[in-house]
Each structure stands twice: as C-alpha cells, then as structure tokens.
TORNUPA-345068 format. One record per residue: x, y, z of N, C-alpha, C, O in turn; residue number from 1. Coordinates in steps of 0.02 Angstrom, whole numbers, m for minus. Layout:
% residues N
R	X	Y	Z	X	Y	Z	X	Y	Z	X	Y	Z	NUM
...
% end
This chain:
% residues 250
R	2588	2421	5624	2532	2465	5638	2467	2427	5635	2453	2393	5585	1
R	2427	2430	5687	2362	2398	5689	2311	2442	5654	2301	2500	5673	2
R	2278	2415	5603	2224	2451	5570	2161	2441	5611	2141	2385	5625	3
R	2130	2496	5629	2073	2494	5675	2007	2499	5636	1993	2549	5602	4
R	1967	2446	5640	1901	2445	5609	1846	2443	5662	1791	2420	5649	5
R	1861	2467	5722	1812	2467	5776	1750	2505	5755	1754	2561	5729	6
R	1692	2475	5767	1629	2507	5750	1610	2501	5677	1558	2527	5657	7
R	1651	2468	5637	1638	2460	5565	1602	2394	5552	1611	2345	5588	8
R	1562	2394	5500	1529	2334	5477	1561	2311	5412	1570	2351	5366	9
R	1579	2247	5409	1612	2220	5349	1574	2159	5324	1549	2119	5363	10
R	1571	2153	5258	1542	2094	5225	1597	2062	5184	1633	2096	5148	11
R	1604	1996	5190	1655	1958	5153	1620	1903	5114	1591	1858	5145	12
R	1623	1905	5048	1597	1848	5010	1651	1796	5002	1710	1812	4997	13
R	1631	1733	5002	1681	1679	4999	1725	1680	5060	1785	1667	5055	14
R	1696	1694	5118	1737	1703	5179	1742	1642	5223	1763	1648	5281	15
R	1721	1584	5198	1722	1524	5241	1789	1488	5241	1802	1448	5286	16
R	1832	1502	5193	1897	1468	5191	1947	1509	5152	1930	1560	5121	17
R	2010	1488	5154	2063	1518	5114	2073	1592	5127	2072	1615	5184	18
R	2083	1629	5073	2097	1700	5078	2039	1737	5111	2050	1781	5153	19
R	1978	1720	5093	1920	1753	5121	1916	1744	5197	1900	1792	5233	20
R	1930	1684	5220	1929	1672	5293	1983	1712	5328	1971	1738	5382	21
R	2042	1716	5297	2096	1755	5327	2078	1829	5331	2092	1862	5381	22
R	2046	1855	5279	2025	1925	5280	1971	1935	5334	1974	1985	5371	23
R	1924	1889	5338	1872	1895	5389	1901	1895	5459	1880	1935	5501	24
R	1949	1851	5472	1982	1849	5538	2018	1914	5552	2014	1940	5608	25
R	2054	1939	5502	2092	2001	5512	2046	2060	5526	2061	2102	5569	26
R	1990	2063	5491	1942	2117	5503	1913	2112	5574	1907	2162	5609	27
R	1896	2051	5594	1869	2041	5661	1920	2059	5714	1904	2092	5763	28
R	1982	2038	5704	2035	2054	5752	2048	2129	5756	2073	2154	5806	29
R	2029	2165	5702	2039	2237	5701	1978	2275	5725	1976	2336	5722	30
R	1928	2238	5750	1871	2270	5781	1807	2273	5741	1756	2297	5766	31
R	1808	2248	5679	1749	2252	5637	1697	2199	5655	1714	2146	5682	32
R	1634	2214	5642	1581	2165	5644	1578	2133	5574	1563	2167	5525	33
R	1592	2069	5570	1602	2036	5505	1544	1990	5488	1522	1949	5529	34
R	1519	1997	5427	1465	1955	5402	1491	1916	5342	1514	1945	5293	35
R	1488	1849	5346	1515	1806	5294	1458	1784	5248	1406	1759	5270	36
R	1469	1793	5182	1422	1769	5132	1457	1713	5094	1504	1724	5056	37
R	1433	1652	5104	1466	1594	5076	1416	1536	5073	1369	1534	5112	38
R	1427	1491	5026	1385	1431	5023	1389	1391	5087	1343	1355	5105	39
R	1446	1397	5122	1455	1361	5185	1442	1406	5245	1461	1390	5302	40
R	1410	1463	5233	1393	1508	5287	1328	1490	5321	1296	1440	5304	41
R	1309	1529	5370	1247	1519	5406	1209	1585	5410	1225	1627	5452	42
R	1159	1594	5367	1134	1547	5317	1179	1545	5255	1218	1592	5244	43
R	1175	1492	5215	1215	1489	5154	1191	1541	5103	1132	1554	5096	44
R	1240	1570	5067	1224	1620	5016	1261	1602	4952	1322	1594	4953	45
R	1224	1595	4898	1253	1581	4833	1263	1648	4797	1214	1681	4779	46
R	1325	1667	4786	1338	1733	4757	1316	1738	4684	1309	1793	4657	47
R	1304	1680	4652	1280	1682	4583	1206	1700	4579	1180	1715	4525	48
R	1171	1699	4635	1100	1714	4639	1093	1786	4663	1102	1800	4723	49
R	1076	1831	4618	1073	1902	4636	1021	1915	4691	1032	1958	4734	50
R	966	1879	4689	915	1888	4741	941	1868	4810	927	1902	4859	51
R	978	1813	4812	1006	1790	4876	1057	1840	4902	1061	1852	4962	52
R	1097	1869	4857	1147	1918	4878	1112	1981	4904	1132	2007	4957	53
R	1062	2005	4869	1025	2064	4892	993	2051	4960	995	2094	5004	54
R	965	1992	4969	933	1975	5033	984	1972	5089	971	1994	5145	55
R	1044	1946	5075	1096	1941	5125	1119	2011	5146	1128	2024	5206	56
R	1128	2055	5098	1147	2124	5115	1092	2159	5154	1106	2200	5198	57
R	1029	2143	5139	973	2175	5174	971	2154	5247	943	2190	5289	58
R	1001	2097	5263	1001	2072	5333	1056	2103	5375	1057	2094	5436	59
R	1102	2140	5343	1158	2169	5380	1151	2245	5382	1117	2274	5339	60
R	1182	2278	5430	1185	2351	5428	1221	2374	5365	1256	2335	5333	61
R	1212	2437	5348	1248	2465	5290	1322	2454	5300	1350	2477	5349	62
R	1355	2418	5254	1426	2401	5266	1473	2460	5254	1462	2502	5210	63
R	1525	2462	5294	1580	2509	5283	1631	2479	5236	1664	2514	5199	64
R	1638	2413	5239	1688	2376	5201	1654	2315	5169	1618	2278	5203	65
R	1667	2305	5105	1644	2244	5072	1704	2212	5036	1737	2244	4995	66
R	1717	2150	5053	1770	2111	5021	1737	2061	4974	1699	2017	4995	67
R	1752	2068	4910	1721	2026	4858	1772	1972	4840	1818	1984	4801	68
R	1763	1913	4868	1816	1863	4865	1795	1796	4837	1838	1757	4816	69
R	1731	1780	4835	1709	1713	4815	1736	1695	4746	1733	1735	4700	70
R	1763	1634	4740	1791	1614	4676	1800	1539	4670	1797	1503	4720	71
R	1811	1517	4609	1822	1447	4596	1868	1440	4535	1875	1486	4496	72
R	1899	1382	4529	1942	1368	4471	1941	1294	4455	1946	1252	4500	73
R	1934	1279	4391	1934	1210	4368	1984	1205	4311	1969	1228	4255	74
R	2044	1177	4322	2094	1173	4268	2070	1130	4210	2041	1076	4220	75
R	2082	1155	4149	2065	1117	4089	2097	1150	4030	2101	1212	4027	76
R	2121	1110	3983	2147	1139	3921	2091	1177	3886	2031	1163	3896	77
R	2110	1224	3844	2060	1265	3809	2008	1222	3774	1948	1233	3781	78
R	2032	1172	3735	1986	1132	3696	1946	1084	3739	1896	1056	3716	79
R	1967	1073	3802	1931	1029	3848	1889	1068	3898	1857	1039	3942	80
R	1888	1134	3891	1847	1175	3935	1774	1170	3912	1755	1197	3861	81
R	1735	1135	3951	1665	1123	3934	1623	1185	3947	1644	1232	3981	82
R	1564	1186	3919	1517	1240	3932	1504	1245	4007	1498	1300	4034	83
R	1499	1188	4040	1485	1187	4112	1541	1221	4151	1528	1261	4195	84
R	1605	1204	4135	1661	1235	4169	1661	1310	4157	1669	1349	4203	85
R	1653	1329	4094	1654	1400	4076	1599	1438	4113	1613	1489	4146	86
R	1538	1415	4108	1481	1451	4137	1485	1454	4213	1469	1505	4242	87
R	1505	1399	4244	1510	1399	4317	1564	1446	4341	1554	1483	4389	88
R	1621	1447	4308	1677	1490	4328	1658	1564	4320	1669	1604	4365	89
R	1630	1581	4263	1609	1650	4251	1554	1670	4300	1553	1726	4325	90
R	1508	1623	4313	1453	1638	4357	1476	1654	4428	1452	1702	4458	91
R	1522	1614	4454	1546	1626	4522	1594	1685	4525	1584	1731	4565	92
R	1645	1684	4483	1699	1732	4489	1681	1802	4465	1703	1851	4494	93
R	1642	1806	4411	1628	1871	4381	1558	1895	4396	1548	1950	4422	94
R	1507	1854	4380	1439	1874	4396	1429	1880	4471	1396	1927	4494	95
R	1457	1834	4509	1452	1837	4582	1483	1901	4609	1456	1932	4655	96
R	1539	1922	4581	1571	1984	4602	1527	2044	4584	1518	2089	4625	97
R	1500	2044	4524	1455	2098	4503	1395	2102	4551	1376	2157	4572	98
R	1365	2045	4567	1308	2045	4612	1325	2077	4680	1286	2116	4707	99
R	1384	2061	4706	1405	2087	4771	1421	2161	4767	1401	2200	4811	100
R	1457	2182	4715	1474	2253	4708	1411	2294	4698	1404	2348	4728	101
R	1366	2271	4658	1303	2308	4646	1263	2314	4711	1238	2368	4727	102
R	1256	2259	4747	1218	2261	4810	1251	2309	4860	1217	2346	4895	103
R	1318	2306	4863	1354	2351	4908	1344	2424	4888	1331	2467	4930	104
R	1350	2438	4824	1344	2507	4800	1275	2535	4814	1268	2594	4831	105
R	1223	2494	4807	1155	2517	4819	1145	2540	4891	1103	2583	4904	106
R	1183	2511	4937	1177	2530	5007	1228	2582	5028	1215	2622	5074	107
R	1285	2582	4997	1337	2629	5016	1325	2699	4988	1342	2749	5021	108
R	1296	2704	4928	1288	2771	4897	1246	2818	4939	1264	2877	4945	109
R	1190	2796	4968	1153	2843	5011	1192	2865	5072	1183	2920	5098	110
R	1236	2820	5096	1277	2835	5156	1337	2879	5139	1367	2908	5184	111
R	1354	2883	5074	1410	2924	5051	1477	2903	5082	1518	2945	5100	112
R	1486	2838	5088	1549	2813	5117	1555	2739	5100	1507	2706	5082	113
R	1616	2714	5107	1627	2642	5100	1689	2625	5060	1715	2666	5023	114
R	1712	2563	5069	1769	2537	5032	1753	2466	5009	1729	2425	5048	115
R	1765	2453	4945	1754	2388	4916	1821	2362	4891	1857	2397	4855	116
R	1838	2301	4909	1901	2271	4886	1885	2204	4854	1855	2160	4886	117
R	1904	2195	4791	1893	2133	4756	1957	2092	4757	2012	2119	4753	118
R	1949	2026	4762	2006	1981	4754	2012	1962	4681	1976	1919	4657	119
R	2057	1996	4646	2071	1980	4576	2128	1928	4576	2127	1881	4616	120
R	2178	1937	4533	2231	1886	4530	2287	1911	4483	2276	1956	4442	121
R	2346	1882	4491	2396	1893	4439	2369	1868	4372	2390	1892	4319	122
R	2323	1820	4374	2292	1794	4313	2245	1844	4280	2221	1832	4225	123
R	2233	1900	4313	2196	1955	4281	2237	1985	4225	2210	2018	4181	124
R	2303	1973	4226	2349	2004	4179	2383	1954	4132	2401	1972	4076	125
R	2391	1892	4154	2427	1844	4111	2383	1785	4093	2328	1778	4119	126
R	2408	1742	4049	2369	1686	4025	2397	1620	4048	2424	1582	4007	127
R	2391	1605	4111	2417	1542	4137	2383	1483	4103	2321	1482	4097	128
R	2420	1434	4079	2391	1377	4044	2339	1341	4086	2343	1340	4148	129
R	2291	1309	4052	2240	1266	4082	2188	1305	4121	2147	1275	4157	130
R	2187	1371	4116	2141	1411	4156	2107	1465	4115	2101	1522	4136	131
R	2084	1447	4055	2052	1496	4012	1994	1530	4046	1990	1592	4047	132
R	1948	1492	4075	1889	1521	4107	1908	1563	4167	1882	1618	4176	133
R	1953	1537	4208	1975	1574	4267	2010	1639	4248	1996	1691	4277	134
R	2055	1635	4200	2091	1695	4178	2043	1748	4152	2049	1807	4168	135
R	1994	1726	4112	1946	1773	4084	1904	1806	4139	1890	1866	4137	136
R	1884	1765	4188	1843	1793	4242	1882	1843	4284	1855	1895	4304	137
R	1945	1828	4298	1985	1873	4339	2004	1937	4301	2009	1991	4330	138
R	2014	1931	4236	2025	1992	4196	1963	2035	4197	1968	2096	4200	139
R	1905	2004	4194	1842	2042	4195	1833	2081	4259	1801	2134	4259	140
R	1860	2057	4315	1853	2093	4378	1884	2162	4374	1859	2209	4406	141
R	1937	2169	4335	1969	2235	4330	1923	2285	4296	1925	2344	4311	142
R	1881	2261	4249	1832	2304	4218	1782	2330	4269	1762	2388	4267	143
R	1762	2286	4316	1716	2307	4369	1751	2358	4414	1722	2409	4432	144
R	1813	2343	4433	1850	2389	4478	1855	2458	4448	1840	2508	4480	145
R	1877	2462	4385	1889	2527	4354	1824	2566	4346	1821	2626	4360	146
R	1772	2532	4323	1708	2566	4311	1675	2587	4376	1652	2644	4382	147
R	1674	2542	4424	1643	2558	4488	1681	2613	4525	1650	2655	4557	148
R	1747	2614	4520	1786	2667	4552	1766	2735	4524	1760	2784	4561	149
R	1756	2738	4458	1737	2801	4427	1667	2823	4446	1655	2882	4459	150
R	1620	2776	4447	1551	2794	4461	1538	2807	4535	1497	2850	4552	151
R	1573	2772	4579	1559	2776	4650	1603	2826	4687	1587	2846	4743	152
R	1658	2846	4656	1702	2895	4688	1667	2958	4712	1680	2981	4767	153
R	1622	2987	4671	1587	3048	4694	1546	3038	4757	1528	3086	4791	154
R	1529	2975	4773	1491	2960	4833	1537	2944	4893	1513	2923	4945	155
R	1601	2952	4884	1648	2937	4938	1663	2864	4946	1686	2843	4999	156
R	1649	2825	4894	1660	2752	4897	1721	2735	4854	1725	2753	4796	157
R	1768	2699	4884	1828	2679	4849	1823	2605	4829	1795	2565	4866	158
R	1849	2589	4770	1846	2521	4744	1916	2501	4718	1942	2533	4673	159
R	1944	2450	4748	2011	2428	4729	2013	2351	4726	1964	2318	4741	160
R	2071	2325	4707	2079	2252	4704	2147	2231	4728	2197	2267	4718	161
R	2149	2174	4761	2213	2140	4773	2221	2087	4719	2172	2057	4697	162
R	2283	2076	4698	2297	2026	4646	2347	1976	4673	2408	1985	4665	163
R	2324	1924	4706	2370	1874	4734	2402	1832	4680	2375	1822	4626	164
R	2462	1809	4696	2494	1757	4655	2475	1690	4683	2417	1679	4701	165
R	2522	1643	4686	2508	1577	4712	2508	1580	4789	2560	1590	4820	166
R	2449	1571	4818	2440	1576	4890	2419	1507	4916	2380	1472	4883	167
R	2444	1489	4974	2428	1423	5003	2356	1424	5030	2342	1453	5082	168
R	2311	1391	4995	2241	1386	5015	2216	1315	4999	2252	1277	4965	169
R	2157	1296	5022	2131	1230	5002	2127	1221	4927	2135	1166	4902	170
R	2116	1276	4890	2111	1272	4817	2179	1256	4785	2181	1228	4730	171
R	2234	1275	4818	2300	1266	4788	2343	1215	4825	2403	1209	4812	172
R	2314	1179	4872	2353	1133	4914	2390	1081	4872	2444	1059	4891	173
R	2360	1060	4817	2393	1011	4775	2459	1038	4747	2507	1000	4739	174
R	2460	1102	4731	2522	1133	4707	2576	1132	4762	2634	1116	4749	175
R	2556	1150	4822	2605	1155	4877	2630	1087	4901	2679	1084	4937	176
R	2597	1034	4881	2621	967	4899	2661	935	4844	2676	875	4846	177
R	2679	975	4793	2718	950	4736	2783	989	4732	2786	1041	4698	178
R	2837	966	4765	2900	1003	4766	2929	1017	4697	2957	1071	4686	179
R	2922	970	4651	2950	980	4584	2916	1038	4549	2948	1079	4516	180
R	2850	1041	4556	2812	1097	4527	2832	1163	4559	2843	1213	4525	181
R	2836	1163	4626	2852	1224	4662	2921	1250	4643	2931	1311	4635	182
R	2969	1205	4635	3037	1226	4618	3038	1267	4555	3070	1320	4552	183
R	3003	1245	4504	3003	1281	4440	2959	1343	4444	2976	1395	4416	184
R	2902	1338	4477	2857	1395	4482	2889	1452	4522	2887	1510	4501	185
R	2919	1435	4578	2948	1486	4621	3014	1512	4594	3040	1562	4618	186
R	3042	1479	4543	3103	1504	4511	3091	1575	4483	3138	1614	4477	187
R	3029	1590	4466	3013	1654	4435	2985	1705	4484	2960	1757	4464	188
R	2989	1690	4548	2965	1735	4600	3024	1762	4640	3057	1723	4673	189
R	3038	1827	4637	3097	1854	4671	3102	1835	4745	3157	1825	4770	190
R	3047	1831	4780	3050	1812	4851	3058	1737	4860	3068	1714	4916	191
R	3053	1698	4806	3071	1628	4807	3022	1581	4840	3040	1524	4855	192
R	2960	1603	4852	2912	1561	4887	2841	1581	4868	2830	1630	4834	193
R	2794	1541	4892	2724	1559	4885	2702	1603	4943	2740	1616	4990	194
R	2640	1625	4939	2614	1669	4991	2566	1634	5038	2543	1579	5024	195
R	2551	1667	5093	2503	1642	5142	2441	1686	5140	2446	1745	5125	196
R	2382	1658	5156	2321	1698	5155	2325	1761	5197	2296	1813	5179	197
R	2360	1757	5253	2365	1815	5297	2401	1873	5263	2389	1931	5280	198
R	2447	1857	5217	2483	1910	5182	2437	1947	5133	2445	2007	5121	199
R	2390	1911	5104	2340	1943	5061	2292	1983	5104	2271	2038	5085	200
R	2274	1956	5162	2227	1990	5206	2255	2058	5227	2217	2107	5230	201
R	2319	2061	5242	2349	2125	5263	2343	2177	5207	2327	2235	5221	202
R	2354	2156	5145	2348	2202	5089	2276	2225	5080	2263	2284	5067	203
R	2229	2178	5087	2159	2195	5079	2136	2244	5132	2098	2291	5119	204
R	2158	2232	5194	2138	2278	5248	2167	2347	5238	2134	2397	5252	205
R	2228	2351	5212	2256	2417	5197	2212	2454	5147	2195	2513	5158	206
R	2193	2421	5092	2153	2454	5042	2084	2473	5068	2054	2522	5045	207
R	2058	2435	5116	1992	2449	5144	1994	2502	5198	1942	2527	5218	208
R	2053	2520	5220	2060	2564	5278	2069	2637	5256	2079	2652	5198	209
R	2065	2681	5306	2077	2753	5293	2149	2768	5275	2164	2822	5251	210
R	2194	2720	5286	2263	2730	5265	2268	2735	5189	2316	2763	5162	211
R	2218	2708	5154	2215	2710	5081	2161	2759	5057	2130	2748	5005	212
R	2151	2812	5095	2096	2858	5082	2098	2893	5014	2047	2917	4991	213
R	2156	2896	4982	2162	2928	4916	2179	2877	4862	2209	2894	4811	214
R	2161	2814	4874	2174	2761	4826	2108	2730	4804	2070	2704	4845	215
R	2094	2734	4740	2036	2700	4712	2049	2682	4639	2088	2716	4605	216
R	2018	2629	4616	2030	2605	4548	2097	2572	4539	2121	2565	4483	217
R	2129	2552	4594	2197	2525	4591	2197	2450	4603	2150	2421	4630	218
R	2252	2419	4581	2264	2348	4595	2331	2342	4632	2380	2374	4614	219
R	2331	2299	4682	2391	2289	4723	2412	2216	4717	2378	2171	4740	220
R	2471	2205	4685	2496	2137	4678	2521	2112	4745	2558	2147	4781	221
R	2502	2051	4762	2528	2016	4821	2555	1950	4795	2524	1897	4804	222
R	2614	1954	4764	2638	1897	4723	2712	1884	4731	2741	1847	4690	223
R	2744	1913	4781	2815	1901	4791	2859	1929	4736	2917	1910	4729	224
R	2831	1975	4695	2869	2005	4641	2862	1970	4574	2896	1987	4526	225
R	2819	1919	4570	2813	1879	4510	2798	1920	4448	2829	1910	4396	226
R	2751	1968	4453	2731	2005	4394	2780	2061	4376	2774	2093	4324	227
R	2829	2072	4419	2878	2124	4406	2937	2099	4365	2978	2139	4341	228
R	2942	2033	4356	3002	2005	4324	2983	1969	4259	2927	1945	4252	229
R	3030	1965	4214	3018	1932	4150	3052	1864	4147	3026	1817	4117	230
R	3110	1859	4177	3148	1797	4175	3156	1769	4246	3145	1805	4295	231
R	3175	1706	4252	3182	1675	4316	3230	1712	4362	3284	1733	4342	232
R	3209	1721	4424	3250	1757	4473	3299	1712	4509	3346	1736	4540	233
R	3289	1645	4504	3329	1598	4542	3364	1548	4497	3337	1526	4447	234
R	3426	1531	4516	3466	1484	4478	3507	1441	4525	3528	1464	4578	235
R	3519	1379	4506	3560	1334	4547	3632	1358	4552	3670	1331	4592	236
R	3651	1407	4513	3720	1432	4516	3735	1467	4582	3792	1469	4603	237
R	3683	1494	4614	3696	1528	4678	3641	1518	4730	3639	1552	4781	238
R	3597	1470	4716	3541	1459	4762	3521	1386	4762	3542	1347	4719	239
R	3479	1368	4811	3454	1300	4813	3380	1302	4832	3356	1348	4865	240
R	3344	1251	4809	3274	1244	4826	3266	1190	4878	3288	1133	4867	241
R	3235	1207	4934	3227	1158	4988	3158	1168	5019	3139	1224	5036	242
R	3121	1114	5026	3055	1117	5055	3006	1150	5009	2979	1118	4963	243
R	2995	1214	5020	2947	1250	4979	2972	1320	4960	2932	1365	4947	244
R	3039	1328	4958	3064	1395	4940	3136	1392	4916	3173	1345	4931	245
R	3154	1443	4878	3223	1454	4856	3259	1498	4907	3229	1543	4936	246
R	3323	1483	4918	3364	1525	4961	3434	1531	4931	3458	1484	4899	247
R	3466	1587	4942	3534	1598	4918	3582	1555	4959	3573	1546	5019	248
R	3634	1530	4925	3686	1492	4961	3752	1529	4963	3798	1510	4998	249
R	3756	1582	4925	3817	1624	4928	3801	1693	4901	3845	1736	4899	250
% end
C-alpha cells in the first residue's frame, strides 16, 4: 500500500544520510514537500542551536510531518567517557530532539494537526556496552515522546517513535564489515540479520500517516525481533551464518 503524503509538508532533522535520508526519500516519493535540517544541508542547521532550529522552521510552511532523527554516537567505556563525549551526545541526540519537537509544536498547535516521529532506539530500553551517553540520550527521547503525546494530543498532534536495532548506515558500517561481530550479534535476532534504512523509513511513514490516526505516545521496534527475545535465536545445530545473516539449514 502506498502511503500518500501529496500536498503535505515534512521536516526531517538529520536527513542528509542514513536513516534520515531514507525517510526523506520515502516522504518525497510519497508526494510530500520535504525540508532537510542537517549540518550538511543547504543551508546547514545545527539542531543543538535552538535559535537555528526555530529559524529553520520559520523558513518552511507549517509542517504536517516532522521526523526528529539527528543523532550521533561515540563508543567509549563508562570510565573513558569524557565530558566532551557526554555533552556532545546529549546535546545532539536529546537537546537537539527537544529543540525540534518544541519548534514543531509551536507551529502545529495553532493548526490543530500534525504528526511527529522521533528516531529512538532499542538502546532506549537496554544498556549496550560502550554507549553510556548514547543509551542515556535515547532513553531520554521516550520521556519527550510520552510527555509531548499527552500535551499535544488535544491539539490533534500525534507523537510517536521508531526504535531501530542495528541498521546499515554510515554510522554502523564498521559493524557490517566485521563478519565475526555480526555472527554473534545477529545470533540474538530472530530474523537473523541487520536492517536497512528503508525498513525504518517504512515504519516511520506509517506512524506519520493517517493509517496511524489513533496511535500516539507509542514506540515501534524495527529490530528484527531482537527486543522480543531473551536468549539467542540461532544455533549452529540447525543453522549457518554466511555473509551477513543466519539461515536455517534444516
């Protein structure tokens, strides 16, 4: 089913690459007028600068859809997480999201309509090693989702989140080029593989569309079933790992 966004205006933060770029393309292919807010955009927009975000929103028509996606991650052990890593990660992932949601809400509430979708993560729920700052920032996004959904619902504005697992993007390319790492990581994913940005985009567009008209304050996992399982789904007793995925052999 093609989701139709003809005549709609969409804003995507962090839309120059990876998941954000895939969402932007999908919105455009579905008929939306798409505005990208990114450091690599034209003009560049730093989501950590609330003034820059407000100015960027002021340059666009009142949005029907806002995708809050800008993010960063710097792996480091807890004790090696510097103030710089912590502050930069929180600033981009959490403060940047707040700046975008607030700017969107200020314009959507008078219009009494709109859908906001944040890119959270499976890390919003678990504590993946070496990612203290990232995990904390993504967990914080759920606080924004829940609170904004409650406050903005009376204005006809829905606020939801997608929670991707390991998705193939420039940020994760090092993982996807390491077969030994993938074999063990994907052992715990029922679908036996990582995801593609387009698969997250499809979920985000659903939440942003009228098909999700009675959904707000929700999170949608796009993780191949990773968060649904406790123990490894794959074993060499009946499967094999080849390339970048597990498959059954009998």
